[in-house]
N, C-alpha and C positions, 0 to 999 in steps of 0.2 A: 943382781939388780943393784943399781947405784943408790947411794944415799939420797941423791936428788929425787929419784923416782919415788922414794919412800917418804920424802918430806911432806909435812901436813898439807901445806897449801897447794903444791902441784897436784897431789892426789885429788884434792877437792875440786880443783879446776878441771882436771881431766874428766872427773865424774859428772860435772854439771854443765860445762860450756856448751855441749851439743844441744842441750835443752833450752838454751836462752835465745830469744828473738831480740836482737840488739836494736831493732827498730822501735822497741817499746821502752819508755823511760824507766818503768819498774825493773826491767831486766838489767839496765845499767846500774841500778842500785844493787841488784843481786850480784852483778859482776864485781862491784867494789867489796861486797862481803866476802866473796870467794877469793879475791886476789890480794887484798891489802892486809898484811899482818897486823894483828891487834884490833881489827875492826870486827866486833861481835855481830851475830845475827840480831836483827831488830827485836826478836822475841826472847833473847837470852836473859835469864835472871843472873844475879850474882851467885854463881855456882858455889863459891867457897863458903858462903853464909847460909845457903839453902839447906835445911835439915834433910837427912836421909829419910826416905820412906821405908819403913819396915815391911818385910814380906807378909808378916801376920796382918798388917793393915791393908796392904795391896790386895791380898787374896781373900779378904772378908766377903762373905756371901749372905744373901737373904735367907731367912729361916723357912722351914717347912710351913705351909699355910699361907705364905706370902705369894702374890701373883707371880713374882720373879724368883721363887724359891730355888736356891742353888746358884743363881747368877751372881757375879761379882757386884758388890754394893759400893766399892771404892770409886771415887771420882778423882781424876787427875787434878792436882793442885794448879792454880793459876797465879803464880807469884808475880810481883812487880819486876820490871817497870811496865811491861805491856799487858800483864795479866792474861797471857796465853799459856796453854798447858806446858808444864815443864816439871820434871821431878828427877830426883837423884837416888839411885839405889847402889848397894854394895853387896857383893857375894863372891863365892869361890866357884870357879868354872868346873863343871862336872864332866864335860866331854870335849874331845877334839872336834872341831866343826866338820872335818872331812869324814869322821866316823859315823855321823848321823845322817846327813843329807848330801845329795849330789849337787855341788855348787858350780859345776862346769857351765860356762857361759853357753847359752843356747837361745839366742833371740829368735822369736817367731811371732808372727801376727796371727794368732790362733793356733790351734782350736780353742774354743771356749774353755777357760779354766786352766790351760796349760801354762805353768809358771816358769818353765826353763830352769835356770840355776836357782837353788835354794840354799840358804845358810841358816844354821840354828845351833845355838849352845844353850844349855841350862846352867843357871847359877843358883846356889842356895845360901842361906844365911850363914855367916861365919863370925866368930868372936875373935877380936884382936886386942892386944894389950893397949890400954889407954882408952878403951871405949867408954868407960864410966865417966871420963872427963871430956873427951873429945866429941863423942856422939852417943849420949845416953839414950837416945831414941832407939838404938839398935840393941840395947841390953836385953838378953833373953829372947831375941827374935828367932823364929823358926819359919821354915817354908822356903819358897824360891819362885823362880819364874823362868820363862823361855825368852831368849832374844832371837828374833827371826827377821829375815829379809828374803824377798823374792825378786826375780828379774822381770818377768812379763806381767806387770800390774795391768797393762792394757787389755789383757785377756780375761779380766774379771767379769763376772756377771753384771750386766747393766752398762759396761764400758765397751766390751769387745764388739766390734762391728760398727760403732758409732763414729762420727766425724772426729778425726784426729786421735783415735784410740792407739795408733801405733806409736805416738809420741809419749805415751804414758808409761812405756816400758823402757828399761835400760838397754841400750845397744850393748853388744858384747864388750866393746872397749870400756864403756861406762860401767858395766857390771864388774869387770875385772878391776877397775879402779876402786869401786866400792869395796870389793873383797880385800884389796890391798890396804885400804884405810882401816877396815874393821879387824882384819887378821893380825895387823901389826899396830897394836894400840900405843898411845903415848905413855911413856914411863913418867909417872908423876915426880920421880926423884930427879930426872934429867931434863924433862921437857921435850925429849926426842922419841921418835918411834923406836920400838924394840926391834932387834935384829932376828929374833926367833919368834915364830908365830904363836898365837894364842893356844894354850894347852891346858889340860886338866891340872888343877892345883894352883892356877893363877888367881890371885885375889884382885878383883877389878872394881872400879867405880864406873858406873854407867850414868851418863847425863842424857836424859831422854826428853823428847818433845812430843811424843805420841805413843799410842798403844791401843790395843783392842782386847775386849773380852771375847774369848772363844769358848762357847759352852760354859763350863764351870770354872775357867781359869783366866786371869788377866795376863796377857802377854805384852812384852815390850817390843814394839815394832814401828814401822814407818807409816802405819795405817794404810798400807798398800798404795802409797803415793810417792812419785818420783820428784821429791822436792827436799832441799836441805832444811827447810823449815820443820820437817818431821824426822830428821835424822836422830839417831842415838849415837853418841860418841863413847868410846871405851878408853879408859885410863888404867894403866897397870899400877897396883899398889905393891904387891910382892909376888914372887914366884915360888913354886914348889911347896905350897902349903899342904900339909898332910890332910887328906880327906878320908874319914872313916865312914863306912856305911852303917846305917841303922838296920838291925836285924828284925825282920817281920815274918809272919806266916799269913796264909790267906785268911785264917780266922781272925786276924787283927783288922782286916778291912772288909770282911764278908760275913754275913749271917750263915747259919747252917743250911738255909735254902738257896744259897748262892747270891742273894741280893746284897749289893754293896751297903756297908754301914755308913750312913751319912749323918754327920754332926756339924751343924752350921757354925757352932762355936769353934770348930777345928781343933778340939782338944782330944779327939779320938777318931777312930774309923779312917776311911779313905782320905778324907780332907786333910787329916793331920800329916800324911806322908806325901801329899801332892808336891811335885817338883823337888823331891828330895832323893838323895842317893841311898839306896836300900839294898839289903841282901834278903831275897825271898827264899825261905827255907822249905825243904821237904816237898818238892813238886816233881812231877814227871811230865815229859813231853808226850802229847798225843801224836805219835809218829805216823798215824795213818793219814796219808795225803797231805803231809806237812812239807813245807819248802824250807830248805836250809841253804840259802844263798844270800849274798849281799843284795839288799833291797827286795829279797823274797818276802820280807815283811812278816805277816802274822803267823806266829806259832800259838798253840793253845797248851797251857800247862794246867795240871790238875793235882790236887792234894788228896790225902787219904780220905777226906770227908766229901769227895766228889765236887768240891768247889773248883771253878776254873777261871783262868785269867788269860788275857791276850798279851803276848810278848812280841814287840816289834823289833826286828833285826835292823841294825844300822847299815850304813853304806860301806863298812869296812870290807875290803876284798878278801880278807882272810876267811870269811864265811864261805867263799867259793871252794876252798880247798880243805877246810877243817872237817874232821869227822863229826857227824851229828851225835850229840850226847844221848846216853841211854841210862836207865835206872833212875833212882831217886836223886834229885839234884838240889843244889843251892844256886840261885841265879842272882847276880849283882847287876844293878842298873838304876835307871831313873824312873821313879814312880810318877805317873803322869795322868792327866785327864784331858781328853780331846773329844768332847761330845758333839762338837759342831753345833748345829741348830737343834739337836735332840735334847733329851732330858739332862740338865746339868748336875743332877745328883747321881749319875751313873757314868758309864764309859771310861772307867779308870783302866790303866794298862801299865806295862813296864817297857821301857826302852833298854835293850841290851846292845851295847856298842861293839863288843868283840866276842869271839868264840870262847876265849879263856875266862870269860865271866860266868861260864857254866861249869861247875865243878861237882863232884860227887858229894852228897850230903854227909856220908860217912866214909871218907876216902881210905882205901887200902892201898898203900904205896905199891906201885907197879901194876895195879889193876886198871888197865886202860879202858876196858869196856864196862867197868862198874858192875860186874856180875858177882863180886864177892870172892873171887879166886884169881891168883896170879899163875898163869899157865901159858901154853903155846899160843893161844889166841891173842894174849897181850903182847907176846914177843913178835907175833906177826904184825900187829899194829905198829909197834915200835920200828920194825924193819921197814914197813911201808913209808914211814916218815923219817927214816934214818938220815941224819945230817941236815935236816931242815933247819935253816939258820934263823928263821923268824916266823912269827905268826902262828906258832903251834900252841895247842891247848892240852889239857889233861888227856882228852880222848884221842889225841894224836901220839901220846907217849911222852909228853912233857910233864914229868912228875915233880920237878923242882921249881916250876913256875918261872923259868927264864925265857920262855917263848921259843926255845930251841929243843931239838931232839938229838942228844949226843951221848957220849960215854958216861956222863953224870947220871942220865936217866937209865942207861943200861945197868949201872952199878946199883941203882935203886931196885930195878926189876930183879937183878940177880940176888940181892940181899933178901928179897921177899918171895923168891921163887917157891911155889908150892903152897903158899899161904892161902888160907880160906877163912875169911871173916876177920882176921887180925894179923898184924905183921909178926914176923919172927918164926915162920914155919921152917920146914926143911930147906936148907940152903945148899945148892950145888956149888961145885967149883966155878968161880967166875969165868975161867977159861972155857969150861964146857958150855956155859951159857953164851959166851961170845961166839964159839964155834956154831952153836945152834942158831944164833942170830944171823951169822954169816950165811948159813944154809938157807934160812928163811928169806934173807934178802935175795939170794940167787934165785930161789924158787919164785919170789914175787916178780923179779925182773923178767924171768922166763915167761911167766904168765902174761906179762904185758906186751910181749913181742907179737906182732901181727902173724897170723897163720894163713 
């Protein structure tokens, strides 16, 4: 793709021109906003002087006993000059957009509710050098939010089927231009779009003009409207910022009876971890009738106290080929709340973006099936995934975490062969294990041949 295609103003033009009726004077004004460099939107504040909104403020909720208990209490600020909604947030990206939702363009007029392409990333609070001086409002901030866009806004309830509803959705070309704009943010250091797309570890500034509360969380979005007046723009501050997960257990967010712990002050319980990157320890998958595929979505995990939580699987195609985890696990992902129009003090869940975010809680090197022993069953798993170059997880035989299954993993299995419960058991000759593996590979291939 050329630099011209990625330049800020052509992308904006491609995304919006089809929606303009140039017979209307107001649309000529919009055309000037889209085309002329340096011409701001009428509603834009002075972004450089607008303070950041902390997530702890954005996600504040009403207390129990209030008519709106659990719903966000924050109102978008309306800064000058036009006093229309606008706010600025900063955070570190927690997921690759393509790993969470399917953004592929699919314009359709109906059915009701069909959104076509969807794009979403989560960001959480991040501390940077100089915050005390440059943006003290972010000192000690915790929490995060989701940035979301959808394609077929015209298919929303109350819009679909009405006059002109088809014009309220992005065409496929318009949607692809929006993805180009948002996936390749402007680098604040250079003023140019980045050449590599948005990814986890990117620290970004978001300049937003809209958003909506969804159940118990406030999300940054376009308010389901196809207009640049509700756009959010993304600017890159730095790349490859280290993001460490916060370790939690289900008893940190749930009572013994399985009810979610709700603290409106957000100092404890499920609200404390909302929209944050966490590692959930000590759970097992209820494998009965569970789906393990990209977009297969809901899994149920349970801890030793019989508490259970929903885990949503992302759009990553590696779920289609990875081995479903077994045994007691630690799962890393994004703790979230999406209660919709239901009770905003419940419906917490976890987004897991990749299969390799599921690992044994007490890993025994070489134990691919997490049954506490390294034996022929683990060699068979490694053989089935032998020389898989990417997308592998622990339960496929990737014991060193490089997403591949190769001789490094074979060496780990060999070094722990015969172990039961701890590494360092009887170790056979590596050559013998390699020969056994070769035999297993031949047996696996033979079994796969049609008969």
